[in-house]
C-alpha positions as CSV (number, residue, x, y, z in Angstrom):
1,M,136.3,63.5,204.6
2,E,135.1,66.9,205.6
3,N,135.6,68.6,202.2
4,A,133.3,66.1,200.4
5,P,130.3,68.5,200.2
6,A,132.4,71.3,198.8
7,I,133.9,69.0,196.2
8,V,130.6,67.5,195.2
9,G,129.0,71.0,195.0
10,T,131.8,72.4,192.9
11,I,131.6,69.4,190.5
12,V,127.8,69.7,190.2
13,A,128.0,73.5,189.6
14,D,130.6,72.8,186.9
15,L,128.4,70.3,185.1
16,I,125.3,72.4,185.3
17,S,126.9,75.7,184.3
18,N,129.2,74.3,181.6
19,L,132.0,76.5,182.7
20,P,135.6,75.6,183.6
21,L,135.9,74.2,187.1
22,V,138.0,77.0,188.5
23,Q,136.1,79.8,186.8
24,A,132.7,78.6,188.2
25,S,133.8,78.7,191.8
26,G,135.5,82.1,191.8
27,M,133.6,84.6,189.6
28,G,131.2,85.9,192.2
29,L,134.0,86.9,194.6
30,N,135.9,88.7,191.7
31,A,132.7,90.7,190.8
32,F,132.2,91.6,194.5
33,F,135.8,92.8,194.8
34,V,135.8,94.9,191.7
35,Y,132.4,96.5,191.9
36,T,132.1,97.0,195.7
37,V,135.6,97.6,196.9
38,C,137.4,99.1,193.9
39,I,134.5,101.1,192.4
40,G,132.4,101.6,195.5
41,F,135.3,103.0,197.6
42,G,137.1,104.6,194.7
43,L,140.3,102.7,195.3
44,S,142.8,101.4,192.8
45,Y,143.1,97.6,192.5
46,A,146.5,97.6,194.3
47,N,145.2,99.7,197.2
48,A,142.1,97.6,197.5
49,L,144.2,94.4,197.8
50,V,146.3,96.1,200.6
51,L,143.0,97.0,202.4
52,I,141.7,93.4,202.2
53,L,145.0,91.6,203.0
54,G,146.1,94.0,205.7
């Protein structure tokens, strides 16, 4: 099972941080996206998504 380390790491982070499982694994990427891409480049949220997905 190649995803076992990711699963174990996510569960350990969840237990240590006392945050919901989904929130603990995705908050860093959200902060990077908003502060670096949207504010740093001066783009709106919709235009930044087009830039990343395109």
